[in-house]
KOLVEXZA-61081 format. One line per field, with one value per residue: residue number from 1; x, y, z of N, C-alpha, C in turn. Coordinates in steps of 0.2 Angstrom, whole numbers, plus 5000, padded with zeros to 4 digits. Each point is the difference from the previous one (the first is absolute). Layout:
N
num: (NUM:...) $
n_xx: (X:...) $
n_yy: (Y:...) $
n_zz: (Z:...) $
ca_xx: (X:...) $
ca_yy: (Y:...) $
ca_zz: (Z:...) $
c_xx: (X:...) $
c_yy: (Y:...) $
c_zz: (Z:...) $
//
This chain:
342
num: (1:2:3:4:5:6:7:8:9:10:11:12:13:14:15:16:17:18:19:20:21:22:23:24:25:26:27:28:29:30:31:32:33:34:35:36:37:38:39:40:41:42:43:44:45:46:47:48:49:50:51:52:53:54:55:56:57:58:59:60:61:62:63:64:65:66:67:68:69:70:71:72:73:74:75:76:77:78:79:80:81:82:83:84:85:86:87:88:89:90:91:92:93:94:95:96:97:98:99:100:101:102:103:104:105:106:107:108:109:110:111:112:113:114:115:116:117:118:119:120:121:122:123:124:125:126:127:128:129:130:131:132:133:134:135:136:137:138:139:140:141:142:143:144:145:146:147:148:149:150:151:152:153:154:155:156:157:158:159:160:161:162:163:164:165:166:167:168:169:170:171:172:173:174:175:176:177:178:179:180:181:182:183:184:185:186:187:188:189:190:191:192:193:194:195:196:197:198:199:200:201:202:203:204:205:206:207:208:209:210:211:212:213:214:215:216:217:218:219:220:221:222:223:224:225:226:227:228:229:230:231:232:233:234:235:236:237:238:239:240:241:242:243:244:245:246:247:248:249:250:251:252:253:254:255:256:257:258:259:260:261:262:263:264:265:266:267:268:269:270:271:272:273:274:275:276:277:278:279:280:281:282:283:284:285:286:287:288:289:290:291:292:293:294:295:296:297:298:299:300:301:302:303:304:305:306:307:308:309:310:311:312:313:314:315:316:317:318:319:320:321:322:323:324:325:326:327:328:329:330:331:332:333:334:335:336:337:338:339:340:341:342) $
n_xx: (5004:5007:4995:5005:5002:4999:5003:4999:5004:4994:4996:4994:4995:5002:4993:5004:5001:5007:4997:5003:5002:5002:5003:5004:5002:4996:5000:4996:5004:4999:4999:5010:4999:4997:4998:5000:4995:5001:5004:5002:5001:5002:5002:5002:5001:5001:5002:4996:4997:4997:5006:4996:5004:4996:5004:4995:5006:4998:5003:5006:5001:4995:4994:4997:4999:4993:5003:5004:4995:4998:5008:4998:4996:5002:5004:4993:4999:5007:4999:4994:5000:5005:4997:4994:5003:5003:4995:4996:5005:5006:4996:4999:5006:5003:4997:5005:5007:4998:4995:5003:5005:4998:4995:5000:5005:5001:4998:4994:4997:5005:4999:4994:5000:5003:4994:4996:5006:4996:5006:5005:4995:5001:4997:4997:5007:5000:5003:4996:4996:5003:5001:4993:5000:5006:5002:4994:5002:5005:4996:4997:5005:5001:4994:5000:5006:5000:4996:5004:5005:4995:4998:5005:5002:4998:4994:5004:5003:4996:4999:5005:5002:4993:5002:5008:4995:4996:5006:5005:4997:5002:5007:5002:4998:5004:5008:4999:4999:5005:5003:4996:5004:4996:5000:5005:4996:4996:5001:4995:4999:5001:4996:5001:5000:4997:4999:5000:4998:4997:5001:5002:4995:4996:5000:5001:5000:4998:5000:5004:5009:4998:5001:5005:5001:4999:5004:5007:4997:5001:5007:5003:4999:5003:5007:5000:4998:5000:5006:4998:4998:4997:5001:5003:4996:5002:4999:4992:4999:5006:4998:4994:5000:5004:4997:4994:4996:5003:4997:4995:5000:4999:4995:4998:5002:4997:4993:5000:5002:4998:4998:5003:4998:5001:4998:5004:4995:4998:5006:4999:5003:4998:5003:5002:5002:4999:5002:5001:5000:5002:4997:5002:5005:5002:4998:5005:5002:4992:4999:5006:5001:4998:5003:4997:4995:5004:5005:5000:5006:4995:4995:5004:5003:4993:5000:5008:5000:4994:5003:5006:4994:4999:5007:5004:4995:4999:5006:5005:4999:4997:5006:4998:4994:4999:5005:4997:4993:5003:5004:4995:4996:5004:5001:4992:5004:5006:4998:4995:5003:5003:4992:5003:4995:4995) $
n_yy: (4989:5002:5003:5004:5004:5005:5000:5007:5004:4999:5007:4999:5004:4998:5003:5004:4998:4996:4996:4999:5000:4996:5003:4995:4998:4997:5004:5002:5003:5006:5003:5000:5006:4998:4998:4995:4999:4994:4998:4993:5005:5003:4996:4999:5007:4998:4993:4997:4996:4996:4999:5004:5003:5003:5003:5003:5003:5001:5007:4999:5005:5000:5005:4996:5004:5002:5007:4996:5002:5005:4999:4994:5003:5006:4996:4999:5007:5002:4995:5001:5006:5002:4994:5003:5006:4996:4997:5006:5003:4996:5004:5007:4999:4997:5005:5007:4999:5000:5006:5004:4998:5003:5003:4995:5000:5006:5003:5004:4994:4995:5003:5001:4994:4998:5005:4998:4995:4997:4997:5003:5003:5000:4996:5004:5004:5002:4995:5005:5002:4995:5007:5003:4995:5001:5002:4998:4996:5001:5001:4995:4996:5002:4999:4991:4998:5004:4997:4994:5001:5004:4995:4995:5004:5001:4994:5003:5001:5004:5004:5000:4997:5005:5004:4998:5002:5004:5000:4996:5004:5007:4998:4999:5007:5003:4998:5000:5004:4995:5006:5002:4997:5000:5002:4998:5005:4997:5006:4997:4994:5002:5003:4992:5000:5004:4998:4995:5002:5000:4995:4997:5004:5000:4992:4999:5006:4995:4998:4996:5001:4999:4993:4999:4995:5005:5002:4994:4998:5007:4999:4995:5006:5007:4995:4997:5006:5003:4995:5004:4995:5004:4992:5002:5000:4997:4994:5001:4999:4996:5000:5002:4997:4995:4997:5001:5000:4992:4999:5003:4998:4992:5001:5003:4994:4997:5006:4999:4995:5001:5003:4994:4994:5004:4997:4996:4994:5006:5001:4994:5001:4995:5001:5006:4999:4994:5002:4999:4992:4999:5008:5002:4998:5002:5005:4999:4997:5004:5003:4999:5001:5001:5002:4996:5005:5003:4998:4998:4999:4999:4998:4998:4998:4998:4997:4998:4995:4996:5000:4998:4995:4998:4997:5001:5001:4997:4994:4998:5001:4997:4997:5002:5000:4994:4997:5001:4996:4996:5002:4999:4996:4998:5000:4999:4994:4997:5003:4997:4994:5000:5002:5005:5000:5001) $
n_zz: (4995:4999:5001:5000:5003:4998:4995:5000:5005:5001:5000:5003:4996:5008:5001:5005:4996:5000:4995:5002:4994:5004:4998:4998:5005:5000:5007:4997:4999:5003:4993:4998:5001:4992:5006:4997:5002:5002:4997:5003:5006:4993:4997:5006:4999:4996:4999:4997:5005:5000:5004:5007:5000:5005:4999:5006:4999:5006:5000:5007:4997:4995:5001:5001:4997:5001:5001:5004:5006:4999:5001:5004:4999:4999:5006:5003:4998:5002:5005:4999:4999:5007:5005:5000:5002:5000:5005:4999:4994:5005:5005:4998:5000:5005:5003:4995:5000:5007:4998:4994:5005:5005:4995:4997:5004:4995:5007:5000:5007:4996:4996:5002:5002:4993:4997:5006:4997:4996:4994:5004:4997:4995:5001:4995:5000:4993:4998:4995:5006:4999:4997:4996:5004:4998:4993:5002:5002:4994:4994:5003:4999:4995:5001:5001:4999:4995:4998:4999:4997:4995:5001:5002:4998:5007:4996:4997:5004:5004:4995:4999:5006:5001:4994:5002:5004:4998:4995:5002:5003:4998:4999:5006:5001:4993:5001:5005:4997:4997:5002:4992:5002:5005:4994:4999:4993:5007:4998:5005:4996:4995:5006:5004:4992:4997:5006:5000:4993:5002:5003:4994:4997:5005:5000:4993:5002:5004:4995:5003:4998:4996:5004:4995:5005:5004:4994:4998:5008:5001:4995:5007:5007:4998:4995:5007:5005:4995:4999:5004:5002:4998:5003:5006:5006:5007:4996:4999:5008:4998:4993:5002:5004:4997:4993:4999:5005:5001:4995:5004:5006:4997:4995:5008:5002:4993:4998:5006:4998:4995:5003:5004:4994:4997:4998:4996:5000:5006:4996:5001:4997:4999:5008:4998:4995:5003:5006:4998:4996:5005:5000:4995:5003:5005:4995:4997:5005:5001:4993:5003:5005:5004:4993:5000:4998:5005:4997:5008:4996:4994:5005:5004:4994:5001:5007:4997:4994:5000:5005:4997:4996:5005:5003:4995:4997:5005:5003:4995:4997:5003:5001:4995:5001:5004:4998:4993:5003:5002:4994:4993:5004:5000:4992:4997:5006:4997:4997:5003:5001:4993:4998:5000:5005:4996) $
ca_xx: (5003:5006:5001:5001:4998:5005:5008:5003:4997:4996:4995:4994:4998:4996:5002:5001:5006:5004:5001:5007:5003:5009:5005:5000:5008:5000:5001:4995:5001:4998:5005:5000:5000:5004:5001:4995:4998:5001:4994:4996:4996:4996:4996:4994:4995:4999:4997:4996:4999:4995:4999:5002:5002:4999:5003:5002:5001:4998:5003:4995:4999:4996:4993:4995:4995:4996:5002:5005:4995:4994:5003:5002:4995:5007:5007:4998:4995:5005:5004:4996:5003:5007:4998:4996:5003:5007:4997:4994:4999:5001:4995:4995:5000:4999:4993:4994:5002:4997:4994:5001:5004:4995:4995:4994:4999:5002:4996:5001:5002:5007:5005:4997:5004:5007:5003:4999:5001:4996:4998:5000:4994:4999:4999:5000:5003:5004:5008:5007:4998:5001:5008:4999:4997:5006:4999:4993:5002:5005:4998:4997:5005:5002:4994:4997:5005:5000:4994:5000:5006:4999:4993:5003:5007:5007:4999:5000:5004:4994:4996:5001:5002:4994:4998:5002:4998:4992:4998:4998:4994:4994:4999:4997:4992:4996:4999:4997:4994:5001:5001:5008:5009:5001:5000:5009:5001:4997:5005:5000:5004:5007:5002:5008:5007:5002:5000:5008:5004:4999:5003:5006:5001:5001:5005:5007:5006:5001:5000:5004:4999:4997:5006:4998:4998:4991:4997:4998:4994:4993:4999:4997:4992:4996:4998:4999:4993:4994:4998:4999:4993:4994:4993:4995:4999:5007:5006:4998:5001:5007:5000:4999:5003:5007:5005:4998:5006:5006:5001:5000:5005:5007:4999:5002:5009:5003:5001:5003:5005:5004:5000:5006:5007:5000:5002:5002:4996:4991:5002:5001:4994:4996:4996:4998:4995:4996:4996:4999:4995:4996:4994:4998:5003:4994:4994:5001:5001:4995:4999:5002:5003:4993:4996:5002:5003:5005:5006:5004:5002:4998:4997:5005:5002:4994:4999:5004:4999:4994:5003:5002:4997:4997:5005:5003:4995:4995:5001:5005:4995:4994:5004:5006:4994:4998:5006:5000:4999:5003:5006:4996:4997:5006:5000:4994:4998:5005:4996:4995:5004:5003:4998:4998:4993:5000) $
ca_yy: (5001:5002:5008:5004:5005:5005:5002:5003:5002:5006:5000:5001:5005:4997:5004:4997:4994:4999:4992:4998:4994:4996:4994:4995:4998:4992:4997:5004:5010:5006:5001:5008:5003:4999:4992:4997:4992:4997:4998:4994:5003:5007:4995:4996:5002:5003:4996:4999:4992:4994:5006:5007:5004:5006:5002:5007:5002:5006:5004:4997:5004:5005:4996:4997:5004:5000:5000:4995:4991:5002:4998:4993:4999:5001:4997:4993:5001:5001:4995:4997:5004:4997:4992:5000:5005:4996:4993:4999:5001:4994:4992:5000:4997:4992:4998:4998:4993:4994:4999:4994:4993:4992:5003:4993:4999:5007:5006:5007:4999:4997:5006:5005:5000:5000:5005:5003:4998:4995:4995:4992:4997:4996:4994:4996:5002:4996:4997:5004:5005:4997:5000:5008:5002:5002:5008:5002:5002:5005:5007:5003:5002:5008:5003:5000:5003:5006:5001:4997:5005:5007:4999:4998:5001:4998:4994:4996:4994:4994:4998:4995:4997:4998:4997:4996:4994:4998:4997:4995:4998:5001:4995:4990:4999:5000:4993:4997:5002:4997:5005:4998:5001:5006:5006:5001:5005:5006:5003:5000:4996:5002:5007:5000:5001:5008:5001:4996:5005:5008:4999:4998:5005:5005:4998:5001:5005:5000:4992:4997:4996:4993:4998:4996:4997:5003:5001:4995:4997:5004:5000:4993:4998:4999:4997:4993:4999:4999:4993:4995:4996:5004:4998:4996:5007:5001:5005:5005:5005:4999:5004:5007:5004:4999:4999:5006:5005:4999:5002:5008:5003:4998:5003:5004:4998:5002:5008:5005:4998:5004:5008:5002:4999:5001:4993:5004:4999:5004:5006:4999:5006:4995:5001:5006:5001:4994:5005:5006:5000:4993:5000:4997:4992:4998:4997:4996:4995:4995:4998:4995:4998:4995:4997:4992:5000:5003:4996:5005:5004:5003:5004:5004:5001:5004:5007:5004:5004:5004:5005:5006:5005:5003:5007:5005:5002:5001:5002:5006:5006:5003:5003:5007:5004:5000:5007:5006:5005:5001:5006:5006:4999:5002:5008:5005:5000:5006:5006:5003:5002:5006:5004:5005:5001:5007) $
ca_zz: (4997:5004:5000:5004:4998:4993:5001:5002:5006:4997:5004:4999:5002:5004:5005:5005:5000:4994:4998:4996:4995:5001:4996:5004:4997:4999:5007:5003:5002:4996:4997:5001:4995:4996:4998:4995:5002:4994:4993:5001:5006:4996:4995:5004:5003:4994:4996:5005:5000:5004:5006:4998:5008:4998:5005:5002:5006:5002:5004:5007:5006:5001:5002:4995:5003:4995:4993:4995:4998:4993:4992:4999:4995:4995:4998:4996:4994:4995:5001:4996:4994:4995:4997:4995:4991:4998:4998:4998:4995:5000:5004:4993:4993:5003:5000:4993:4998:5003:4999:4994:5000:5005:4998:5002:5006:5003:5001:5002:5006:4999:4996:5006:5007:5001:5000:5006:5007:5005:4999:5006:5001:4994:5001:4994:4995:4996:5000:4998:5004:5010:5005:5003:5009:5004:4997:5004:5008:5002:5000:5008:5006:4998:5000:5010:5005:5002:5005:5008:5003:5004:5007:5006:4999:5005:5002:4995:5000:5004:4996:4995:5003:5001:4994:4999:5005:4996:4994:5000:5006:4993:4994:5003:5001:4996:4998:5004:4997:4992:4994:4995:5002:5006:5000:4999:4997:5001:5003:5005:4999:4997:5002:5003:4995:5002:5008:5000:4997:5003:5006:4998:4998:5005:5006:4997:5002:5006:4998:4999:4994:4998:4996:4995:5002:5002:4994:4998:5005:4998:4994:4999:5003:4993:4996:5002:5005:4995:4999:5007:5000:5005:4996:5006:5004:5001:4995:5001:5004:5000:4996:5004:5006:5002:4995:4997:5005:4998:4994:4998:5002:4996:4994:5001:5004:4994:4998:5003:5001:4994:5000:5003:4998:4990:4993:4995:4994:5001:4993:4990:4994:5002:5006:5003:4994:5001:5004:4995:4997:5006:5000:4993:4998:5004:4997:4992:5000:5002:4994:4997:5005:5002:4994:4998:4991:5000:5003:5006:4996:4995:5003:5003:4995:4996:5005:5001:4996:5002:5006:4996:4995:5006:5004:4996:4997:5005:5006:5001:4998:5006:5005:4996:4998:5005:5003:4998:5003:5005:5000:5001:5006:5005:4999:5001:5007:5001:4996:5003:5008:4999:5000:5006:5001:4997) $
c_xx: (5005:5001:5005:5000:5006:5008:5003:4997:4996:4996:4994:4999:4991:5000:5000:5005:5001:5000:5006:5000:5007:5003:5003:5010:5000:4999:4993:5002:4999:5010:5001:5001:5004:5004:4994:5000:5003:4996:4995:4994:4995:4996:4995:4996:4995:4993:4995:5000:4993:4996:5002:5000:5002:5005:5003:5003:4999:5005:4997:5000:4995:4994:4996:4994:4994:5001:5003:4995:4998:5003:5001:4993:5003:5002:4998:4997:5006:5004:4994:4999:5006:5001:4996:5001:5004:4998:4993:4999:5003:4995:4993:5001:5001:4993:4994:5003:4998:4993:4999:5002:4993:4995:4995:4999:4999:4992:5002:5003:5005:5003:5000:5004:5008:5002:4999:5005:4996:5002:5000:4994:4995:5001:4998:5002:5004:5006:5005:5000:5004:5006:4999:4997:5007:4998:4995:5003:5005:4995:4994:5006:5002:4994:5000:5007:5002:4993:5000:5005:5000:4993:5004:5009:5003:4997:5003:5004:4995:4996:5002:5003:4993:4998:5002:4999:4994:4999:4999:4994:4994:5000:4998:4992:4996:5000:4994:4991:5000:5000:5007:5006:4998:4999:5006:5001:4997:5003:5000:5005:5007:5004:5005:5005:5000:5001:5009:5005:4999:5003:5009:5003:5002:5006:5007:5006:5001:5000:5009:5001:4999:5007:4998:4997:4992:4997:4997:4996:4994:4997:4996:4993:4995:4998:4995:4993:4994:4999:4997:4992:4996:4993:4995:4998:5008:5006:4999:5001:5007:5001:4999:5002:5008:5005:5000:5004:5007:5002:5001:5007:5009:5000:5004:5007:5004:5001:5006:5010:5001:4999:5005:5006:4998:5003:5002:4997:4996:5004:5001:4994:4995:4995:4997:4996:4993:4996:4998:4992:4994:4993:4996:5000:4991:4993:5000:5002:4994:4998:5005:5004:4994:4996:5003:5003:5007:5006:5004:5005:4998:4996:5005:5002:4995:4999:5003:5000:4993:5002:5003:4999:4993:5003:5000:4994:4995:5000:5006:4997:4996:5006:5004:4995:5001:5008:5000:4994:5001:5004:4996:4996:5006:5003:4996:5001:5005:4999:4997:5003:5005:4999:4997:4992:4999:4996) $
c_yy: (5004:5008:5003:5009:5004:4998:5004:5002:5006:5000:5001:5007:4999:5007:4997:4992:5000:4996:4998:4993:4999:4996:4994:5000:4993:4996:5004:5005:5002:4999:5009:5004:5001:4993:4996:4992:4995:4998:4998:5002:5005:4994:4995:5007:5004:4995:4995:4991:5001:5006:5006:5003:5009:5004:5008:5001:5006:5003:4998:5008:5006:4994:4999:5005:5000:5001:4995:4995:5002:5001:4994:4999:5002:4997:4992:5000:5001:4993:4995:5001:4999:4994:4999:5002:4994:4993:4999:4998:4993:4994:5002:4997:4993:4999:4998:4994:4994:4998:4998:4993:4998:5003:4996:5002:5007:5002:5007:5001:5000:5006:5007:4998:5000:5008:5006:4997:4995:4994:4994:5000:4997:4992:4995:5003:4994:4999:5007:5004:4996:5002:5008:4999:5003:5007:5002:5000:5005:5007:5000:5002:5007:5004:5001:5002:5006:5005:4999:5004:5005:4999:4999:4998:4999:4994:4995:4993:4993:4999:4996:4994:4995:4995:4994:4993:5000:4998:4992:4996:5000:4994:4995:5002:4999:4992:4997:5002:5000:5005:4995:5000:5004:5006:5002:5005:5008:5005:5000:4995:4999:5006:5000:4998:5006:5004:4998:5006:5007:5000:5000:5009:5005:4997:4999:5000:4998:4990:4999:4997:4992:4997:4994:4993:4998:5002:4996:4996:5004:4998:4993:4999:5004:4998:4993:5001:5001:4993:4997:4997:5003:4997:4996:5006:4999:5006:5007:5006:4999:5006:5007:5002:4999:5000:5009:5007:5001:5002:5006:5002:5000:5007:5008:5001:5000:5003:5003:4995:5002:5006:5002:4996:5000:4995:5004:4997:5002:5005:4996:5002:4995:5000:5005:5000:4996:5007:5008:4999:4997:5002:4998:4991:4999:5001:4996:4994:4994:4997:4995:4993:4993:4998:4993:4999:5002:4995:5006:5003:5005:5006:5006:5007:5006:5006:5005:5006:5007:5004:5005:5007:5004:5006:5003:5001:5005:5003:5007:5007:5002:5001:5005:5005:5002:5005:5006:5004:5001:5005:5006:5003:5005:5007:5004:5002:5006:5006:5003:5002:5006:5006:5005:5000:5008:5003) $
c_zz: (5006:4999:5005:4999:4994:5003:5004:5008:4999:5006:4998:5005:5004:5006:5007:5000:4993:4998:4995:4998:5000:4995:5007:4998:5000:5005:5003:5003:4994:4995:5004:4996:4995:4997:4995:5001:4997:4993:5000:5003:4996:4997:5006:5002:4993:4998:5004:5000:5004:5006:4999:5008:4998:5006:4999:5006:5003:5006:5006:5004:4999:5001:4993:4999:4996:4992:4995:4999:4995:4994:4998:4995:4995:4996:4997:4995:4994:4999:4995:4993:4994:4998:4996:4991:4999:4999:4999:4993:4997:4999:4994:4994:5001:5000:4993:4998:5002:4999:4994:5000:5003:4999:5004:5009:5004:5000:5002:5007:5001:4998:5006:5006:4997:4999:5006:5005:5004:4999:5006:5005:4996:5000:4995:4994:4995:5002:4998:5005:5006:5001:5003:5005:5004:4999:5004:5006:5002:4999:5005:5006:4999:5002:5009:5003:5002:5004:5008:5002:5002:5005:5003:4998:5006:5004:4992:5000:5005:4995:4993:5006:5000:4993:4999:5005:4999:4995:5000:5004:4995:4994:5002:5001:4993:4997:5004:4998:4993:4996:4997:5002:5005:4998:4999:4997:5002:5005:5008:5003:5001:5002:5004:4998:5001:5003:5000:4996:5005:5006:4999:4997:5007:5005:4997:5002:5007:5002:5000:4992:5000:4997:4996:5001:5000:4996:4997:5001:4995:4993:4997:4999:4995:4996:5001:5000:4995:4998:5006:4998:5004:4997:5006:5004:5003:4995:4997:5001:5004:4995:5000:5006:5000:4994:4996:5002:4999:4993:4997:5005:4997:4995:5003:5002:4993:5000:5004:5001:4991:5001:5006:5000:4992:4997:4995:4994:4998:4997:4995:4995:5000:5002:4998:4993:5002:5005:4995:4998:5005:5000:4994:4999:5007:4998:4994:5002:5002:4993:4998:5005:5001:4995:4998:4993:4998:5003:5003:4996:4999:5005:5003:4994:4996:5006:5002:4993:5001:5007:4996:4996:5004:5002:4995:4996:5006:5005:5001:4997:5006:5005:4999:5001:5010:5004:4997:5003:5008:5002:5000:5007:5004:4997:5004:5008:5000:4998:5005:5008:4999:4999:5006:5001:4998:5008) $
//
């Protein structure tokens, strides 16, 4: 899931240090006052994909005080609440339908794992829940990363590099212990992907422009690496310690390239609409696309229809409710700060 911060340059009231969410001008630099980011970057920031990077730009001239650290718990809770308010109703509707469709394989254990965002640890889940592992990883990241940032903010880059180095070692150990698929959906194993995204968010303004040929090579790596047959021990080690890091690095490079060099097709209305319904499409493709009872064309059309229904009838009203509560909270804070103390 690719998640940048909100559009305007706004400041969060973190005591002792100002946390700023900045727009970029397409090359990783802050927009000048009054300038608008490219349309495709605005869409890119709003809409989701499978991986996600959370980008907090902190001003460099203040000290990171203890009072500021204490606010990261609040920031984490806000992030999780904001995500859950719009996502959870869609998820509950999906779970209700999934339980009806696949009731003979469903158990309370599977439903509880999905609701608690622990589906990536459920190895016996029914096929209709097969995609919820990535949603669970996302929510676990929302909880864990702000806590790490709160405690070890000054060492955040070293921590991320350590995660990238440790994940393939752990993956290899789990393969040796004959854990199914090497535990490839477990959070510590897949954390190198998330760490790569966090590093991109931190270092993007300092990375030179990626030219088209390098971006094309990275795109080829993203497409071809998953097809590598890691069916022997040497090939598996090559995948874990070289090809998979190359895959993650290539994803980061392609993401940065399309930010630095906006492409017109990202502004096509069909692409923008697909981005808007992407979370609902992520949920509702599973009952149709892997199902052998549906032809591929019918499966895609049915998935799009179900995703559209979920987006316009469930997700969109909840997004409006979230924005309404955000405005009400801002109004209440403004009134409280403007009222003189008795």
